[in-house]
C-alpha positions as CSV (number, residue, x, y, z in Angstrom):
1,M,9.2,-19.2,-25.5
2,D,9.5,-23.0,-24.2
3,R,13.8,-23.7,-25.1
4,N,12.2,-27.4,-26.4
5,T,9.4,-26.6,-29.1
6,G,10.3,-22.4,-29.7
7,R,7.1,-21.9,-29.3
8,T,4.8,-20.2,-26.5
9,I,1.7,-19.6,-25.5
10,I,0.6,-16.4,-23.7
11,V,-2.8,-15.8,-22.2
12,P,-3.3,-11.8,-21.9
13,M,-5.0,-10.4,-19.2
14,D,-4.8,-6.7,-19.6
15,H,-8.3,-6.3,-20.8
16,G,-9.4,-4.6,-17.3
17,V,-7.8,-1.1,-18.7
18,T,-9.7,-2.0,-21.1
19,N,-13.0,-3.5,-19.6
20,G,-12.9,-3.2,-16.2
21,P,-13.1,-6.2,-13.8
22,M,-14.6,-8.8,-16.3
23,K,-15.3,-12.8,-15.8
24,G,-12.7,-14.9,-15.4
25,L,-10.4,-11.6,-14.0
26,I,-12.0,-10.5,-10.8
27,D,-9.1,-13.0,-9.1
28,M,-6.5,-12.8,-11.2
29,G,-4.2,-14.4,-8.8
30,E,-6.4,-17.6,-8.8
31,T,-6.7,-17.3,-12.5
32,V,-2.6,-16.9,-13.2
33,G,-2.5,-20.1,-11.2
34,L,-4.8,-22.2,-13.5
35,V,-3.2,-20.9,-16.8
36,A,0.2,-21.9,-15.4
37,E,-0.8,-25.1,-14.4
38,G,-2.2,-26.0,-17.7
39,G,0.9,-25.3,-19.2
40,A,0.9,-21.2,-20.3
41,N,4.6,-20.2,-21.3
42,A,3.8,-16.5,-19.9
43,V,0.5,-14.3,-18.5
44,L,0.5,-10.5,-20.0
45,G,-1.0,-7.4,-18.3
46,H,-0.9,-4.3,-16.7
47,L,1.3,-3.4,-13.8
48,G,-1.6,-4.6,-11.2
49,L,-1.0,-8.5,-12.9
50,A,2.6,-7.9,-11.1
51,L,1.4,-6.0,-8.5
52,Y,-1.9,-8.2,-7.3
53,G,-1.9,-11.5,-9.2
54,H,1.8,-13.0,-10.7
55,R,3.4,-15.7,-8.8
56,R,1.6,-16.1,-6.2
57,H,0.9,-19.3,-5.9
58,G,1.4,-22.2,-7.5
59,R,4.2,-22.9,-10.6
60,D,6.1,-19.8,-12.2
61,V,5.3,-18.3,-15.3
62,G,6.8,-15.4,-17.6
63,L,5.2,-12.1,-17.2
64,I,5.2,-9.6,-19.6
65,L,4.3,-6.1,-18.7
66,H,2.1,-4.5,-20.8
67,L,2.9,-0.9,-21.4
68,S,0.1,1.5,-23.2
69,G,-3.6,1.8,-23.1
70,S,-6.6,2.9,-23.3
71,T,-10.4,2.4,-22.2
72,S,-13.5,1.4,-23.8
73,L,-15.1,4.8,-22.6
74,G,-12.4,7.2,-24.1
75,P,-13.4,9.1,-27.1
76,D,-10.9,7.1,-29.4
77,P,-10.2,3.6,-27.7
78,N,-8.1,2.6,-31.0
79,E,-6.0,4.8,-29.4
80,K,-3.5,3.7,-26.9
81,V,-0.9,6.0,-25.0
82,L,2.1,4.8,-22.7
83,V,1.4,4.0,-19.5
84,N,4.6,2.3,-17.8
85,T,7.9,2.1,-18.9
86,V,10.7,-0.2,-19.7
87,E,12.7,0.5,-16.7
88,N,9.8,0.1,-14.1
89,A,9.1,-3.1,-15.9
90,M,12.5,-4.4,-15.2
91,K,11.8,-3.3,-11.4
92,M,9.0,-5.5,-11.3
93,G,10.9,-8.2,-12.3
94,A,9.4,-8.4,-15.8
95,D,10.3,-11.0,-18.2
96,G,9.6,-8.9,-21.1
97,V,7.5,-6.1,-22.1
98,S,4.9,-5.5,-24.4
99,I,3.0,-2.8,-26.6
100,H,-0.4,-2.3,-28.9
101,V,-0.3,-0.5,-31.9
102,N,-3.2,0.3,-34.2
103,I,-2.3,-0.1,-37.6
104,G,-4.5,2.7,-39.7
105,A,-6.0,4.4,-36.5
106,G,-6.3,7.9,-35.9
107,S,-3.4,8.0,-34.0
108,E,-1.5,5.6,-35.8
109,A,1.9,8.1,-36.5
110,R,2.1,8.5,-32.5
111,M,1.7,4.9,-31.6
112,L,4.4,4.3,-34.4
113,S,6.6,6.9,-32.2
114,D,6.0,5.5,-29.3
115,L,6.6,1.8,-30.4
116,G,10.0,2.9,-32.2
117,K,10.5,4.3,-28.4
118,V,10.3,1.7,-26.7
119,A,12.0,-0.7,-29.0
120,I,15.4,1.2,-28.4
121,E,15.0,1.3,-24.6
122,C,14.5,-2.9,-24.7
123,M,17.7,-3.1,-26.7
124,E,19.1,-0.8,-24.7
125,W,17.9,-3.0,-21.4
126,G,18.1,-5.7,-22.9
127,M,14.6,-6.5,-22.3
128,P,12.2,-8.4,-24.9
129,L,9.8,-6.6,-26.7
130,L,6.0,-8.3,-27.6
131,A,4.5,-5.9,-30.5
132,M,0.5,-6.2,-30.6
133,M,-0.1,-5.3,-33.8
134,Y,-3.6,-4.4,-34.9
135,P,-5.2,-2.9,-38.8
136,R,-7.6,-0.6,-37.4
137,G,-9.1,2.2,-38.9
138,A,-11.1,4.4,-41.1
139,K,-8.8,3.0,-44.7
140,I,-9.0,-1.1,-43.2
141,K,-12.1,-2.7,-45.1
142,D,-11.2,-5.5,-43.7
143,E,-9.5,-6.0,-40.5
144,H,-8.7,-9.9,-41.0
145,G,-7.0,-8.9,-45.0
146,V,-3.9,-10.9,-45.6
147,E,-2.1,-7.6,-46.6
148,S,-3.0,-5.4,-43.6
149,V,-2.3,-7.9,-41.1
150,A,1.2,-8.7,-43.3
151,L,1.8,-4.8,-43.0
152,A,1.1,-4.3,-39.5
153,A,3.2,-7.8,-38.7
154,R,5.8,-6.2,-40.8
155,V,5.8,-2.9,-39.5
156,A,7.0,-4.5,-35.9
157,A,9.9,-6.5,-37.4
158,E,10.9,-3.3,-38.8
159,L,11.1,-0.8,-35.6
160,G,12.3,-3.4,-33.3
161,A,9.9,-5.9,-31.8
162,D,11.2,-9.7,-31.0
163,L,7.8,-11.3,-31.7
164,V,4.7,-10.2,-33.2
165,K,1.0,-10.5,-32.3
166,T,-1.4,-10.2,-35.0
167,V,-4.6,-11.3,-36.3
168,Y,-5.9,-14.9,-38.4
169,T,-6.2,-14.5,-41.4
170,G,-8.6,-17.0,-41.1
171,D,-6.2,-20.2,-42.6
172,P,-3.5,-21.4,-43.1
173,D,-2.3,-20.6,-46.2
174,S,-2.9,-16.7,-46.5
175,F,-1.6,-16.5,-42.4
176,R,1.6,-18.1,-44.3
177,E,2.2,-14.9,-45.9
178,V,1.8,-12.9,-42.7
179,T,4.8,-15.6,-41.1
180,R,7.1,-15.4,-44.2
181,G,6.8,-11.9,-45.0
182,C,7.5,-11.1,-40.9
183,P,11.7,-12.0,-39.8
184,V,10.3,-12.5,-36.1
185,P,8.2,-15.0,-34.7
186,V,4.2,-14.5,-35.2
187,V,1.8,-15.4,-32.9
188,V,-1.6,-15.3,-33.3
189,A,-4.5,-13.6,-30.9
190,G,-7.9,-15.0,-29.6
191,G,-9.9,-12.6,-31.3
192,S,-13.8,-12.4,-29.2
193,K,-15.0,-15.3,-27.1
194,T,-16.2,-18.6,-29.0
195,D,-16.6,-22.3,-28.5
196,E,-14.1,-24.4,-27.3
197,R,-13.8,-25.9,-31.1
198,A,-13.6,-22.6,-33.1
199,T,-11.2,-21.7,-30.6
200,L,-9.1,-24.3,-30.9
201,E,-9.4,-25.1,-34.9
202,L,-7.9,-21.1,-34.6
203,V,-4.7,-22.5,-32.6
204,A,-4.4,-25.5,-35.3
205,G,-4.3,-23.1,-38.4
206,A,-2.1,-20.1,-37.0
207,M,0.5,-23.2,-36.4
208,E,0.0,-24.9,-39.7
209,G,0.3,-21.1,-41.4
210,G,3.7,-20.9,-39.8
211,A,2.9,-18.7,-36.5
212,A,5.6,-19.4,-33.0
213,G,2.6,-19.8,-30.8
214,I,-0.9,-18.2,-29.4
215,S,-2.0,-15.3,-27.2
216,I,-5.2,-16.1,-26.3
217,G,-7.3,-14.2,-23.6
218,R,-11.0,-14.3,-23.3
219,N,-11.2,-17.9,-25.0
220,A,-8.9,-18.8,-21.5
221,F,-9.3,-16.9,-18.7
222,Q,-13.1,-17.2,-19.3
223,H,-13.5,-20.6,-19.8
224,P,-15.0,-23.0,-17.4
225,A,-11.7,-24.8,-16.7
226,P,-8.9,-22.5,-17.4
227,D,-6.8,-25.1,-17.1
228,R,-7.7,-27.6,-19.1
229,F,-8.6,-24.9,-22.1
230,V,-4.5,-24.1,-22.0
231,R,-3.4,-28.0,-21.7
232,A,-5.9,-28.9,-24.9
233,A,-4.2,-25.8,-26.6
234,A,-0.5,-26.9,-25.4
235,A,-1.3,-30.2,-26.9
236,I,-1.6,-28.7,-30.2
237,V,1.1,-26.0,-30.2
238,H,3.8,-27.7,-28.2
239,E,3.2,-31.3,-29.5
240,R,1.6,-30.6,-33.0
241,R,-1.6,-33.2,-31.5
242,S,-4.8,-32.5,-33.6
243,V,-8.1,-30.6,-32.9
244,E,-9.8,-33.8,-32.1
245,E,-6.8,-34.9,-30.1
246,A,-7.0,-31.6,-27.5
247,L,-10.3,-31.8,-27.5
248,E,-10.0,-35.6,-26.3
249,I,-7.6,-34.7,-23.8
250,M,-10.4,-32.3,-22.2
251,K,-12.8,-34.3,-22.2
252,D,-10.6,-36.7,-20.3
253,E,-9.1,-34.9,-18.0
254,G,-13.3,-33.5,-17.2
255,R,-14.2,-37.3,-16.6
256,R,-11.3,-37.5,-14.3
257,R,-12.5,-34.4,-12.1
258,A,-16.1,-35.5,-12.6
259,K,-14.9,-38.9,-10.5
């Protein structure tokens, strides 16, 4: 969290376990350097991020190690299992850890059990915990529905998370119901790859709805200029600038580089 604003920009890079090598994450070290230069407060990923990409060069940036995972080829990609430990994350120099829970999935009970155990371990070690909470499963009619999203966020806080990541509900008023109902800070996920304006409008709407920041992956690390995109997002998150101002920041920097 930025000490002056109390907000954060996290760039998750845990996609390699789920989807394998993908654009933007072939060279994690290069991408970490770019998003750090743009003003990211932290990057998030699996053990490989700490081993092969984080803090290799450039500006320093926080490290959140992800403790759970699944692959897109598994029988149920929504079933996340623990693949790392809080103690090992400490040994690797992590500033925090994260865990993924899909509320409504068939394996929800075990994932909640894992979240509870990890939260207690984090309390014992003084390690901050980010819980990624997504409504996904047979009973979930709308993964962005405010009631489901608010429940998912609240579960994380109730079980001991320090920070919650969840999906945007579509507008500031409905997202405010999520943030008001969660006693710990909430950051919004970026979702599927989309265009700059749509992503920045999501960021602005979430911040208006009480978000404590963003956790945006593909729309950041797959951008042609990740540093420029993160800098534009930071203008909204940390400086309370408008979407139009953020887009202008990107254009101005693009023009400077073209000279």
